[in-house]
Structures are given as structure tokens and as C-alpha cells.
N, CA, C and O atoms as a GROMACS GRO file, in nm:
protein
  624
    1MET      N    1  10.564  12.057  10.240
    1MET     CA    2  10.637  12.021  10.120
    1MET      C    3  10.650  12.144  10.032
    1MET      O    4  10.554  12.218  10.009
    2ARG      N    5  10.771  12.164   9.982
    2ARG     CA    6  10.796  12.277   9.894
    2ARG      C    7  10.782  12.233   9.748
    2ARG      O    8  10.832  12.127   9.710
    3ILE      N    9  10.715  12.314   9.669
    3ILE     CA   10  10.689  12.286   9.528
    3ILE      C   11  10.755  12.394   9.444
    3ILE      O   12  10.752  12.512   9.478
    4GLU      N   13  10.816  12.353   9.331
    4GLU     CA   14  10.880  12.450   9.241
    4GLU      C   15  10.778  12.553   9.194
    4GLU      O   16  10.667  12.520   9.152
    5LYS      N   17  10.819  12.677   9.202
    5LYS     CA   18  10.734  12.787   9.158
    5LYS      C   19  10.700  12.769   9.009
    5LYS      O   20  10.786  12.738   8.928
    6GLY      N   21  10.573  12.789   8.975
    6GLY     CA   22  10.529  12.780   8.836
    6GLY      C   23  10.506  12.638   8.786
    6GLY      O   24  10.474  12.620   8.668
    7SER      N   25  10.520  12.537   8.872
    7SER     CA   26  10.503  12.398   8.826
    7SER      C   27  10.364  12.342   8.853
    7SER      O   28  10.333  12.232   8.807
    8VAL      N   29  10.281  12.413   8.926
    8VAL     CA   30  10.147  12.366   8.961
    8VAL      C   31  10.060  12.364   8.835
    8VAL      O   32  10.064  12.456   8.753
    9VAL      N   33   9.980  12.257   8.821
    9VAL     CA   34   9.891  12.243   8.706
    9VAL      C   35   9.757  12.309   8.740
    9VAL      O   36   9.689  12.270   8.835
   10LEU      N   37   9.721  12.408   8.660
   10LEU     CA   38   9.597  12.481   8.679
   10LEU      C   39   9.491  12.435   8.581
   10LEU      O   40   9.527  12.389   8.472
   11PRO      N   41   9.364  12.444   8.613
   11PRO     CA   42   9.309  12.499   8.735
   11PRO      C   43   9.320  12.400   8.852
   11PRO      O   44   9.320  12.278   8.832
   12LEU      N   45   9.329  12.455   8.973
   12LEU     CA   46   9.334  12.370   9.092
   12LEU      C   47   9.199  12.302   9.111
   12LEU      O   48   9.094  12.364   9.090
   13PRO      N   49   9.199  12.175   9.152
   13PRO     CA   50   9.072  12.107   9.176
   13PRO      C   51   9.010  12.154   9.308
   13PRO      O   52   9.082  12.189   9.402
   14THR      N   53   8.879  12.154   9.314
   14THR     CA   54   8.808  12.187   9.438
   14THR      C   55   8.798  12.061   9.524
   14THR      O   56   8.823  11.950   9.478
   15GLU      N   57   8.760  12.082   9.647
   15GLU     CA   58   8.735  11.970   9.740
   15GLU      C   59   8.630  11.875   9.679
   15GLU      O   60   8.645  11.753   9.688
   16ASP      N   61   8.525  11.930   9.618
   16ASP     CA   62   8.420  11.846   9.558
   16ASP      C   63   8.472  11.762   9.442
   16ASP      O   64   8.436  11.645   9.428
   17ILE      N   65   8.557  11.821   9.359
   17ILE     CA   66   8.614  11.746   9.246
   17ILE      C   67   8.699  11.631   9.297
   17ILE      O   68   8.690  11.520   9.245
   18VAL      N   69   8.782  11.656   9.397
   18VAL     CA   70   8.867  11.550   9.452
   18VAL      C   71   8.781  11.443   9.520
   18VAL      O   72   8.811  11.324   9.507
   19SER      N   73   8.677  11.483   9.591
   19SER     CA   74   8.586  11.386   9.654
   19SER      C   75   8.516  11.299   9.550
   19SER      O   76   8.498  11.179   9.572
   20ASN      N   77   8.477  11.357   9.439
   20ASN     CA   78   8.415  11.279   9.330
   20ASN      C   79   8.513  11.175   9.276
   20ASN      O   80   8.474  11.062   9.246
   21GLU      N   81   8.640  11.214   9.263
   21GLU     CA   82   8.742  11.119   9.217
   21GLU      C   83   8.758  11.005   9.318
   21GLU      O   84   8.765  10.888   9.279
   22GLU      N   85   8.762  11.038   9.446
   22GLU     CA   86   8.772  10.935   9.550
   22GLU      C   87   8.658  10.835   9.538
   22GLU      O   88   8.679  10.714   9.546
   23ASN      N   89   8.537  10.885   9.518
   23ASN     CA   90   8.420  10.798   9.503
   23ASN      C   91   8.433  10.709   9.380
   23ASN      O   92   8.402  10.590   9.386
   24MET      N   93   8.480  10.766   9.270
   24MET     CA   94   8.497  10.689   9.147
   24MET      C   95   8.603  10.580   9.165
   24MET      O   96   8.587  10.468   9.116
   25TRP      N   97   8.712  10.614   9.235
   25TRP     CA   98   8.820  10.518   9.256
   25TRP      C   99   8.788  10.419   9.367
   25TRP      O  100   8.854  10.315   9.378
   26GLY      N  101   8.686  10.448   9.451
   26GLY     CA  102   8.647  10.359   9.560
   26GLY      C  103   8.746  10.359   9.676
   26GLY      O  104   8.763  10.256   9.742
   27ILE      N  105   8.809  10.474   9.702
   27ILE     CA  106   8.910  10.483   9.807
   27ILE      C  107   8.896  10.616   9.882
   27ILE      O  108   8.815  10.701   9.844
   28LYS      N  109   8.974  10.631   9.986
   28LYS     CA  110   8.984  10.756  10.061
   28LYS      C  111   9.129  10.802  10.054
   28LYS      O  112   9.219  10.727  10.093
   29LEU      N  113   9.153  10.922  10.004
   29LEU     CA  114   9.288  10.975   9.993
   29LEU      C  115   9.340  11.019  10.130
   29LEU      O  116   9.262  11.067  10.212
   30PRO      N  117   9.470  11.002  10.156
   30PRO     CA  118   9.527  11.057  10.279
   30PRO      C  119   9.506  11.209  10.283
   30PRO      O  120   9.515  11.277  10.181
   31ILE      N  121   9.480  11.262  10.401
   31ILE     CA  122   9.449  11.404  10.418
   31ILE      C  123   9.560  11.492  10.361
   31ILE      O  124   9.531  11.588  10.289
   32LYS      N  125   9.686  11.462  10.391
   32LYS     CA  126   9.798  11.544  10.342
   32LYS      C  127   9.810  11.538  10.190
   32LYS      O  128   9.844  11.638  10.127
   33TYR      N  129   9.782  11.422  10.130
   33TYR     CA  130   9.789  11.411   9.984
   33TYR      C  131   9.674  11.489   9.920
   33TYR      O  132   9.692  11.557   9.818
   34LYS      N  133   9.556  11.479   9.979
   34LYS     CA  134   9.440  11.552   9.928
   34LYS      C  135   9.470  11.703   9.931
   34LYS      O  136   9.437  11.775   9.836
   35ALA      N  137   9.531  11.750  10.039
   35ALA     CA  138   9.567  11.892  10.049
   35ALA      C  139   9.670  11.929   9.942
   35ALA      O  140   9.664  12.038   9.885
   36LEU      N  141   9.764  11.838   9.914
   36LEU     CA  142   9.862  11.863   9.809
   36LEU      C  143   9.793  11.883   9.674
   36LEU      O  144   9.829  11.974   9.599
   37LEU      N  145   9.695  11.800   9.643
   37LEU     CA  146   9.622  11.814   9.517
   37LEU      C  147   9.550  11.949   9.509
   37LEU      O  148   9.558  12.018   9.408
   38ILE      N  149   9.482  11.985   9.616
   38ILE     CA  150   9.401  12.107   9.615
   38ILE      C  151   9.487  12.233   9.613
   38ILE      O  152   9.448  12.334   9.554
   39GLU      N  153   9.604  12.227   9.676
   39GLU     CA  154   9.689  12.346   9.684
   39GLU      C  155   9.800  12.351   9.578
   39GLU      O  156   9.840  12.459   9.535
   40ASN      N  157   9.851  12.233   9.537
   40ASN     CA  158   9.967  12.227   9.447
   40ASN      C  159   9.950  12.118   9.341
   40ASN      O  160  10.043  12.041   9.314
   41ASN      N  161   9.835  12.112   9.282
   41ASN     CA  162   9.797  12.011   9.184
   41ASN      C  163   9.908  11.982   9.083
   41ASN      O  164   9.944  12.069   9.003
   42GLY      N  165   9.962  11.859   9.086
   42GLY     CA  166  10.060  11.819   8.986
   42GLY      C  167  10.194  11.889   8.994
   42GLY      O  168  10.270  11.887   8.896
   43GLY      N  169  10.225  11.951   9.107
   43GLY     CA  170  10.348  12.026   9.119
   43GLY      C  171  10.474  11.940   9.123
   43GLY      O  172  10.467  11.820   9.148
   44ILE      N  173  10.586  12.003   9.098
   44ILE     CA  174  10.717  11.937   9.103
   44ILE      C  175  10.780  11.968   9.238
   44ILE      O  176  10.803  12.085   9.269
   45PRO      N  177  10.807  11.865   9.319
   45PRO     CA  178  10.864  11.892   9.452
   45PRO      C  179  11.010  11.935   9.443
   45PRO      O  180  11.084  11.892   9.355
   46ILE      N  181  11.050  12.021   9.535
   46ILE     CA  182  11.190  12.064   9.541
   46ILE      C  183  11.274  11.951   9.602
   46ILE      O  184  11.378  11.915   9.547
   47GLU      N  185  11.228  11.896   9.714
   47GLU     CA  186  11.292  11.776   9.770
   47GLU      C  187  11.220  11.658   9.705
   47GLU      O  188  11.101  11.638   9.728
   48LYS      N  189  11.291  11.581   9.624
   48LYS     CA  190  11.224  11.481   9.541
   48LYS      C  191  11.283  11.342   9.547
   48LYS      O  192  11.226  11.250   9.488
   49SER      N  193  11.394  11.321   9.616
   49SER     CA  194  11.461  11.191   9.616
   49SER      C  195  11.427  11.110   9.740
   49SER      O  196  11.410  11.165   9.849
   50PHE      N  197  11.416  10.979   9.722
   50PHE     CA  198  11.396  10.887   9.833
   50PHE      C  199  11.457  10.753   9.798
   50PHE      O  200  11.480  10.722   9.680
   51VAL      N  201  11.484  10.673   9.901
   51VAL     CA  202  11.542  10.541   9.881
   51VAL      C  203  11.440  10.436   9.920
   51VAL      O  204  11.374  10.447  10.024
   52ALA      N  205  11.427  10.334   9.837
   52ALA     CA  206  11.340  10.219   9.864
   52ALA      C  207  11.398  10.100   9.788
   52ALA      O  208  11.453  10.115   9.680
   53ASN      N  209  11.385   9.982   9.846
   53ASN     CA  210  11.432   9.862   9.779
   53ASN      C  211  11.579   9.874   9.737
   53ASN      O  212  11.618   9.828   9.630
   54ASN      N  213  11.660   9.936   9.823
   54ASN     CA  214  11.804   9.957   9.795
   54ASN      C  215  11.828  10.031   9.664
   54ASN      O  216  11.929  10.008   9.597
   55HIS      N  217  11.736  10.119   9.628
   55HIS     CA  218  11.746  10.194   9.504
   55HIS      C  219  11.705  10.339   9.532
   55HIS      O  220  11.615  10.364   9.612
   56SER      N  221  11.770  10.432   9.468
   56SER     CA  222  11.736  10.573   9.483
   56SER      C  223  11.637  10.612   9.372
   56SER      O  224  11.658  10.582   9.254
   57TYR      N  225  11.529  10.678   9.411
   57TYR     CA  226  11.425  10.722   9.317
   57TYR      C  227  11.414  10.873   9.323
   57TYR      O  228  11.447  10.935   9.424
   58ALA      N  229  11.366  10.932   9.215
   58ALA     CA  230  11.341  11.076   9.211
   58ALA      C  231  11.203  11.102   9.151
   58ALA      O  232  11.168  11.047   9.047
   59ILE      N  233  11.126  11.185   9.219
   59ILE     CA  234  10.994  11.224   9.169
   59ILE      C  235  11.012  11.329   9.061
   59ILE      O  236  11.067  11.436   9.087
   60ASP      N  237  10.965  11.300   8.940
   60ASP     CA  238  10.967  11.399   8.832
   60ASP      C  239  10.858  11.504   8.854
   60ASP      O  240  10.881  11.624   8.841
   61ARG      N  241  10.738  11.455   8.889
   61ARG     CA  242  10.622  11.543   8.907
   61ARG      C  243  10.512  11.462   8.974
   61ARG      O  244  10.494  11.344   8.947
   62PHE      N  245  10.437  11.528   9.064
   62PHE     CA  246  10.317  11.466   9.115
   62PHE      C  247  10.212  11.469   9.004
   62PHE      O  248  10.212  11.561   8.922
   63LEU      N  249  10.125  11.371   9.002
   63LEU     CA  250  10.015  11.371   8.906
   63LEU      C  251   9.908  11.468   8.955
   63LEU      O  252   9.908  11.509   9.071
   64CYS      N  253   9.818  11.503   8.866
   64CYS     CA  254   9.717  11.605   8.896
   64CYS      C  255   9.576  11.551   8.876
   64CYS      O  256   9.557  11.439   8.830
   65VAL      N  257   9.479  11.633   8.912
   65VAL     CA  258   9.338  11.606   8.887
   65VAL      C  259   9.284  11.722   8.806
   65VAL      O  260   9.286  11.837   8.851
   66LEU      N  261   9.236  11.692   8.687
   66LEU     CA  262   9.180  11.794   8.597
   66LEU      C  263   9.041  11.753   8.552
   66LEU      O  264   9.014  11.634   8.534
   67GLU      N  265   8.954  11.849   8.534
   67GLU     CA  266   8.823  11.820   8.476
   67GLU      C  267   8.831  11.810   8.324
   67GLU      O  268   8.760  11.730   8.263
   68ASP      N  269   8.917  11.892   8.263
   68ASP     CA  270   8.934  11.892   8.118
   68ASP      C  271   9.080  11.861   8.085
   68ASP      O  272   9.165  11.949   8.088
   69THR      N  273   9.108  11.735   8.054
   69THR     CA  274   9.246  11.696   8.025
   69THR      C  275   9.286  11.730   7.882
   69THR      O  276   9.402  11.761   7.856
   70GLU      N  277   9.191  11.725   7.790
   70GLU     CA  278   9.223  11.751   7.650
   70GLU      C  279   9.253  11.898   7.624
   70GLU      O  280   9.331  11.931   7.534
   71GLY      N  281   9.194  11.986   7.703
   71GLY     CA  282   9.215  12.129   7.684
   71GLY      C  283   9.332  12.183   7.765
   71GLY      O  284   9.351  12.304   7.772
   72ASN      N  285   9.410  12.095   7.826
   72ASN     CA  286   9.520  12.138   7.910
   72ASN      C  287   9.649  12.077   7.857
   72ASN      O  288   9.656  11.955   7.837
   73ASN      N  289   9.751  12.159   7.835
   73ASN     CA  290   9.876  12.105   7.778
   73ASN      C  291   9.950  12.013   7.875
   73ASN      O  292  10.046  11.948   7.835
   74LEU      N  293   9.908  12.006   8.002
   74LEU     CA  294   9.966  11.913   8.098
   74LEU      C  295   9.867  11.800   8.133
   74LEU      O  296   9.884  11.732   8.234
   75GLY      N  297   9.766  11.782   8.049
   75GLY     CA  298   9.664  11.681   8.072
   75GLY      C  299   9.717  11.539   8.081
   75GLY      O  300   9.654  11.452   8.142
   76GLU      N  301   9.832  11.513   8.020
   76GLU     CA  302   9.891  11.378   8.025
   76GLU      C  303   9.930  11.338   8.168
   76GLU      O  304   9.950  11.220   8.196
   77TYR      N  305   9.942  11.438   8.258
   77TYR     CA  306   9.979  11.410   8.397
   77TYR      C  307   9.858  11.390   8.488
   77TYR      O  308   9.874  11.377   8.609
   78ASP      N  309   9.739  11.388   8.432
   78ASP     CA  310   9.617  11.365   8.510
   78ASP      C  311   9.614  11.220   8.558
   78ASP      O  312   9.652  11.129   8.484
   79ILE      N  313   9.570  11.199   8.681
   79ILE     CA  314   9.566  11.063   8.736
   79ILE      C  315   9.477  10.971   8.652
   79ILE      O  316   9.516  10.858   8.624
   80ASP      N  317   9.360  11.018   8.612
   80ASP     CA  318   9.269  10.934   8.532
   80ASP      C  319   9.330  10.898   8.396
   80ASP      O  320   9.311  10.787   8.347
   81VAL      N  321   9.402  10.992   8.335
   81VAL     CA  322   9.469  10.963   8.207
   81VAL      C  323   9.573  10.853   8.228
   81VAL      O  324   9.584  10.761   8.148
   82THR      N  325   9.649  10.864   8.337
   82THR     CA  326   9.750  10.763   8.369
   82THR      C  327   9.684  10.629   8.395
   82THR      O  328   9.731  10.526   8.347
   83LEU      N  329   9.575  10.628   8.471
   83LEU     CA  330   9.503  10.503   8.499
   83LEU      C  331   9.455  10.438   8.369
   83LEU      O  332   9.464  10.316   8.354
   84THR      N  333   9.405  10.517   8.277
   84THR     CA  334   9.356  10.463   8.150
   84THR      C  335   9.469  10.392   8.074
   84THR      O  336   9.447  10.290   8.010
   85ARG      N  337   9.589  10.448   8.081
   85ARG     CA  338   9.703  10.390   8.008
   85ARG      C  339   9.753  10.260   8.070
   85ARG      O  340   9.792  10.168   7.998
   86ILE      N  341   9.752  10.250   8.203
   86ILE     CA  342   9.820  10.137   8.267
   86ILE      C  343   9.736  10.056   8.365
   86ILE      O  344   9.789   9.973   8.437
   87GLU      N  345   9.604  10.080   8.370
   87GLU     CA  346   9.523  10.020   8.475
   87GLU      C  347   9.526   9.867   8.479
   87GLU      O  348   9.519   9.810   8.588
   88GLU      N  349   9.537   9.799   8.366
   88GLU     CA  350   9.542   9.653   8.367
   88GLU      C  351   9.671   9.600   8.428
   88GLU      O  352   9.682   9.482   8.461
   89ARG      N  353   9.769   9.688   8.442
   89ARG     CA  354   9.898   9.648   8.499
   89ARG      C  355   9.911   9.690   8.645
   89ARG      O  356  10.014   9.667   8.708
   90LEU      N  357   9.804   9.753   8.700
   90LEU     CA  358   9.806   9.801   8.838
   90LEU      C  359   9.728   9.712   8.934
   90LEU      O  360   9.715   9.745   9.052
   91THR      N  361   9.676   9.601   8.887
   91THR     CA  362   9.599   9.510   8.972
   91THR      C  363   9.616   9.366   8.922
   91THR      O  364   9.649   9.343   8.806
   92ASP      N  365   9.592   9.272   9.013
   92ASP     CA  366   9.588   9.131   8.972
   92ASP      C  367   9.445   9.079   8.976
   92ASP      O  368   9.422   8.959   8.963
   93ASN      N  369   9.348   9.170   8.994
   93ASN     CA  370   9.206   9.135   9.004
   93ASN      C  371   9.132   9.190   8.884
   93ASN      O  372   9.101   9.309   8.878
   94GLU      N  373   9.103   9.104   8.786
   94GLU     CA  374   9.037   9.152   8.664
   94GLU      C  375   8.894   9.198   8.688
   94GLU      O  376   8.837   9.266   8.602
   95ASP      N  377   8.834   9.165   8.803
   95ASP     CA  378   8.697   9.207   8.834
   95ASP      C  379   8.692   9.329   8.926
   95ASP      O  380   8.585   9.367   8.973
   96LEU      N  381   8.806   9.390   8.950
   96LEU     CA  382   8.814   9.503   9.042
   96LEU      C  383   8.732   9.621   8.993
   96LEU      O  384   8.739   9.660   8.876
   97VAL      N  385   8.655   9.678   9.084
   97VAL     CA  386   8.586   9.804   9.059
   97VAL      C  387   8.655   9.905   9.150
   97VAL      O  388   8.654   9.888   9.272
   98GLY      N  389   8.715  10.008   9.092
   98GLY     CA  390   8.795  10.103   9.169
   98GLY      C  391   8.942  10.078   9.143
   98GLY      O  392   8.980  10.036   9.034
   99VAL      N  393   9.025  10.104   9.244
   99VAL     CA  394   9.168  10.088   9.226
   99VAL      C  395   9.231  10.011   9.342
   99VAL      O  396   9.184  10.019   9.456
  100ASP      N  397   9.336   9.936   9.313
  100ASP     CA  398   9.424   9.876   9.414
  100ASP      C  399   9.543   9.967   9.436
  100ASP      O  400   9.580   9.999   9.549
  101LEU      N  401   9.603  10.009   9.325
  101LEU     CA  402   9.720  10.097   9.326
  101LEU      C  403   9.682  10.225   9.253
  101LEU      O  404   9.638  10.221   9.138
  102LEU      N  405   9.699  10.339   9.320
  102LEU     CA  406   9.666  10.467   9.259
  102LEU      C  407   9.796  10.544   9.235
  102LEU      O  408   9.860  10.588   9.330
  103PRO      N  409   9.834  10.561   9.107
  103PRO     CA  410   9.956  10.638   9.078
  103PRO      C  411   9.936  10.784   9.119
  103PRO      O  412   9.836  10.846   9.085
  104ILE      N  413  10.035  10.838   9.194
  104ILE     CA  414  10.025  10.977   9.238
  104ILE      C  415  10.143  11.062   9.190
  104ILE      O  416  10.138  11.184   9.197
  105ALA      N  417  10.249  10.996   9.143
  105ALA     CA  418  10.365  11.072   9.094
  105ALA      C  419  10.440  10.989   8.992
  105ALA      O  420  10.452  10.867   9.006
  106ILE      N  421  10.490  11.055   8.889
  106ILE     CA  422  10.575  10.987   8.793
  106ILE      C  423  10.718  11.002   8.842
  106ILE      O  424  10.762  11.109   8.883
  107LEU      N  425  10.791  10.891   8.836
  107LEU     CA  426  10.929  10.888   8.881
  107LEU      C  427  11.023  10.892   8.762
  107LEU      O  428  10.985  10.855   8.650
  108PHE      N  429  11.144  10.936   8.786
  108PHE     CA  430  11.245  10.935   8.682
  108PHE      C  431  11.254  10.794   8.624
  108PHE      O  432  11.258  10.697   8.700
  109ALA      N  433  11.257  10.780   8.494
  109ALA     CA  434  11.270  10.654   8.419
  109ALA      C  435  11.140  10.578   8.401
  109ALA      O  436  11.143  10.462   8.358
  110GLY      N  437  11.024  10.639   8.432
  110GLY     CA  438  10.898  10.579   8.391
  110GLY      C  439  10.822  10.497   8.494
  110GLY      O  440  10.712  10.451   8.463
  111ASP      N  441  10.874  10.477   8.614
  111ASP     CA  442  10.798  10.409   8.718
  111ASP      C  443  10.704  10.510   8.781
  111ASP      O  444  10.712  10.630   8.753
  112TYR      N  445  10.612  10.462   8.867
  112TYR     CA  446  10.519  10.551   8.935
  112TYR      C  447  10.524  10.527   9.085
  112TYR      O  448  10.540  10.414   9.131
  113LEU      N  449  10.509  10.634   9.160
  113LEU     CA  450  10.485  10.625   9.303
  113LEU      C  451  10.334  10.608   9.318
  113LEU      O  452  10.257  10.685   9.262
  114CYS      N  453  10.293  10.507   9.395
  114CYS     CA  454  10.151  10.476   9.408
  114CYS      C  455  10.107  10.467   9.553
  114CYS      O  456  10.184  10.430   9.641
  115LEU      N  457   9.981  10.503   9.575
  115LEU     CA  458   9.915  10.471   9.700
  115LEU      C  459   9.866  10.328   9.685
  115LEU      O  460   9.798  10.296   9.588
  116ASP      N  461   9.901  10.242   9.781
  116ASP     CA  462   9.869  10.098   9.775
  116ASP      C  463   9.752  10.070   9.869
  116ASP      O  464   9.768  10.070   9.991
  117TYR      N  465   9.634  10.044   9.810
  117TYR     CA  466   9.512  10.020   9.886
  117TYR      C  467   9.479   9.872   9.900
  117TYR      O  468   9.369   9.838   9.942
  118ARG      N  469   9.569   9.784   9.866
  118ARG     CA  470   9.538   9.641   9.869
  118ARG      C  471   9.510   9.588  10.009
  118ARG      O  472   9.434   9.492  10.024
  119GLU      N  473   9.568   9.649  10.112
  119GLU     CA  474   9.544   9.604  10.249
  119GLU      C  475   9.439   9.688  10.321
  119GLU      O  476   9.376   9.639  10.415
  120SER      N  477   9.420   9.814  10.278
  120SER     CA  478   9.327   9.903  10.346
  120SER      C  479   9.281  10.014  10.253
  120SER      O  480   9.363  10.079  10.188
  121VAL      N  481   9.149  10.036  10.246
  121VAL     CA  482   9.097  10.146  10.164
  121VAL      C  483   9.104  10.280  10.237
  121VAL      O  484   9.079  10.384  10.178
  122ASP      N  485   9.139  10.276  10.366
  122ASP     CA  486   9.146  10.398  10.446
  122ASP      C  487   9.288  10.442  10.479
  122ASP      O  488   9.313  10.560  10.505
  123ALA      N  489   9.383  10.348  10.480
  123ALA     CA  490   9.520  10.379  10.521
  123ALA      C  491   9.619  10.316  10.422
  123ALA      O  492   9.682  10.215  10.453
  124PRO      N  493   9.633  10.377  10.304
  124PRO     CA  494   9.721  10.318  10.204
  124PRO      C  495   9.869  10.332  10.240
  124PRO      O  496   9.912  10.430  10.301
  125LYS      N  497   9.944  10.232  10.200
  125LYS     CA  498  10.090  10.241  10.208
  125LYS      C  499  10.136  10.302  10.077
  125LYS      O  500  10.055  10.322   9.986
  126LEU      N  501  10.263  10.332  10.065
  126LEU     CA  502  10.318  10.382   9.940
  126LEU      C  503  10.413  10.281   9.881
  126LEU      O  504  10.486  10.212   9.954
  127CYS      N  505  10.412  10.272   9.750
  127CYS     CA  506  10.500  10.178   9.681
  127CYS      C  507  10.545  10.238   9.549
  127CYS      O  508  10.486  10.333   9.498
  128VAL      N  509  10.650  10.180   9.495
  128VAL     CA  510  10.693  10.211   9.360
  128VAL      C  511  10.639  10.101   9.271
  128VAL      O  512  10.662   9.983   9.297
  129TRP      N  513  10.568  10.139   9.166
  129TRP     CA  514  10.522  10.044   9.065
  129TRP      C  515  10.627  10.042   8.955
  129TRP      O  516  10.660  10.144   8.896
  130ASN      N  517  10.679   9.922   8.929
  130ASN     CA  518  10.786   9.906   8.831
  130ASN      C  519  10.725   9.881   8.694
  130ASN      O  520  10.662   9.777   8.672
  131HIS      N  521  10.743   9.973   8.603
  131HIS     CA  522  10.681   9.962   8.470
  131HIS      C  523  10.744   9.854   8.383
  131HIS      O  524  10.676   9.796   8.298
  132GLU      N  525  10.872   9.826   8.401
  132GLU     CA  526  10.938   9.725   8.317
  132GLU      C  527  10.903   9.583   8.359
  132GLU      O  528  10.891   9.494   8.274
  133GLU      N  529  10.886   9.560   8.488
  133GLU     CA  530  10.861   9.424   8.537
  133GLU      C  531  10.712   9.389   8.543
  133GLU      O  532  10.677   9.271   8.547
  134SER      N  533  10.625   9.488   8.544
  134SER     CA  534  10.482   9.464   8.557
  134SER      C  535  10.421   9.422   8.424
  134SER      O  536  10.458   9.471   8.318
  135GLY      N  537  10.327   9.329   8.434
  135GLY     CA  538  10.253   9.284   8.317
  135GLY      C  539  10.104   9.298   8.342
  135GLY      O  540  10.062   9.338   8.450
  136GLU      N  541  10.024   9.264   8.242
  136GLU     CA  542   9.881   9.270   8.258
  136GLU      C  543   9.838   9.177   8.371
  136GLU      O  544   9.871   9.058   8.371
  137LEU      N  545   9.764   9.232   8.467
  137LEU     CA  546   9.718   9.161   8.588
  137LEU      C  547   9.834   9.103   8.668
  137LEU      O  548   9.818   9.003   8.738
  138ASP      N  549   9.951   9.166   8.658
  138ASP     CA  550  10.070   9.121   8.732
  138ASP      C  551  10.157   9.241   8.770
  138ASP      O  552  10.266   9.259   8.716
  139PRO      N  553  10.107   9.324   8.866
  139PRO     CA  554  10.186   9.441   8.905
  139PRO      C  555  10.306   9.401   8.991
  139PRO      O  556  10.296   9.313   9.076
  140VAL      N  557  10.418   9.465   8.967
  140VAL     CA  558  10.538   9.446   9.048
  140VAL      C  559  10.563   9.578   9.120
  140VAL      O  560  10.584   9.681   9.057
  141VAL      N  561  10.561   9.572   9.253
  141VAL     CA  562  10.576   9.692   9.334
  141VAL      C  563  10.681   9.671   9.442
  141VAL      O  564  10.712   9.558   9.481
  142TYR      N  565  10.736   9.783   9.489
  142TYR     CA  566  10.834   9.782   9.596
  142TYR      C  567  10.787   9.878   9.705
  142TYR      O  568  10.754   9.994   9.677
  143PHE      N  569  10.784   9.830   9.829
  143PHE     CA  570  10.740   9.909   9.942
  143PHE      C  571  10.827  10.033   9.958
  143PHE      O  572  10.949  10.028   9.943
  144VAL      N  573  10.761  10.146   9.990
  144VAL     CA  574  10.831  10.273  10.011
  144VAL      C  575  10.810  10.325  10.153
  144VAL      O  576  10.906  10.354  10.224
  145ALA      N  577  10.683  10.337  10.195
  145ALA     CA  578  10.652  10.396  10.326
  145ALA      C  579  10.515  10.350  10.373
  145ALA      O  580  10.432  10.305  10.294
  146ASN      N  581  10.492  10.360  10.503
  146ASN     CA  582  10.364  10.321  10.560
  146ASN      C  583  10.256  10.426  10.542
  146ASN      O  584  10.137  10.397  10.559
  147SER      N  585  10.296  10.550  10.507
  147SER     CA  586  10.199  10.657  10.487
  147SER      C  587  10.258  10.765  10.397
  147SER      O  588  10.379  10.772  10.378
  148PHE      N  589  10.170  10.849  10.344
  148PHE     CA  590  10.214  10.961  10.260
  148PHE      C  591  10.299  11.056  10.343
  148PHE      O  592  10.401  11.106  10.295
  149GLU      N  593  10.257  11.081  10.465
  149GLU     CA  594  10.332  11.170  10.554
  149GLU      C  595  10.473  11.118  10.580
  149GLU      O  596  10.569  11.195  10.583
  150GLU      N  597  10.486  10.986  10.600
  150GLU     CA  598  10.619  10.927  10.622
  150GLU      C  599  10.708  10.951  10.499
  150GLU      O  600  10.825  10.986  10.514
  151LEU      N  601  10.653  10.934  10.381
  151LEU     CA  602  10.732  10.958  10.259
  151LEU      C  603  10.776  11.104  10.252
  151LEU      O  604  10.892  11.131  10.224
  152ILE      N  605  10.685  11.196  10.276
  152ILE     CA  606  10.716  11.338  10.266
  152ILE      C  607  10.832  11.373  10.360
  152ILE      O  608  10.920  11.452  10.325
  153ASN      N  609  10.831  11.314  10.479
  153ASN     CA  610  10.937  11.341  10.576
  153ASN      C  611  11.072  11.282  10.534
  153ASN      O  612  11.176  11.325  10.585
  154ARG      N  613  11.072  11.187  10.443
  154ARG     CA  614  11.196  11.124  10.396
  154ARG      C  615  11.254  11.187  10.271
  154ARG      O  616  11.368  11.159  10.236
  155LEU      N  617  11.178  11.270  10.202
  155LEU     CA  618  11.226  11.328  10.076
  155LEU      C  619  11.346  11.417  10.100
  155LEU      O  620  11.351  11.495  10.195
  156GLU      N  621  11.443  11.404  10.010
  156GLU     CA  622  11.565  11.486  10.017
  156GLU      C  623  11.576  11.572   9.893
  156GLU      O  624  11.672  11.648   9.880
   0.00000   0.00000   0.00000
């Protein structure tokens, strides 16, 4: 995947930092996505468009992993910051510990591309989380791909 020069959010997370996040979220990240975080944290993809649910979507930016979000002018793009803002709208299980849907990219117009762990904590599918239709404990999502790698291969 090609990333726009100068769009990566620094500092880059280490393998240990990403592993700690996985433990906190109670999931396992896809290998290719984990590599994207470590090498191109929060970068803007050059090929960014995909079609799902008979609709064309565009990735504005991948979300990032930061240890210090307040001291970083791009801290608003941190995955944990995003989860804090919308987590009650990303699950229908009020007793959930961890995540069902993990936002990994912000899409044009405010939706998010998410890893969907509802069927498997080891092999998430990808979906679009619709911010306008989703309510508290009532996420509305649209299937995108069976894997992160499948999505990457479809980006235009």
C-alpha cells in the first residue's frame, strides 16, 4: 500500500505498544494492518476508494496509535480517542469488555472503516460503520471485505 509522503503520524508505535493495544481491546489485529500501523501510522493512502453496499467510499486517513495524544496535533486520529467518542455506538452489548468493531480509518463524510470482530476475534471482516444511522447500542454497518488484505487489493 502506498501512503502519501509526509502524512504518517509520528512517533511510530513499536510492536510492544501495538501488542498492548491488542490486549486492551481483547482482539488480534491482522498482520498486514499491524504492519501498516508500525510502518505508516495514521497515513493517508494514495489509492483510497472502494465500493461497498452499492456506494463509493473514500478513506480520508487511517487512524493511528499514539502514547501521547494530547501532545500531538494529530491526536484526534488516535484509535483510542475515536473509541472514547463513539464506543457506545460500536456495539449492541452494553457488558462488552474490549471491542466488537474497531475503527481503523475515517472515511469521507464521517463514517469509519472498521475491523468487525463480532464473528471472530482472530479473523475480522471489514465493514463501514454508518455514523448517521447508528445509535447507542445500535451500530449500523455495511460489509466491505472478508479481510484487510482483500480490502487493500480493491483500493483504487
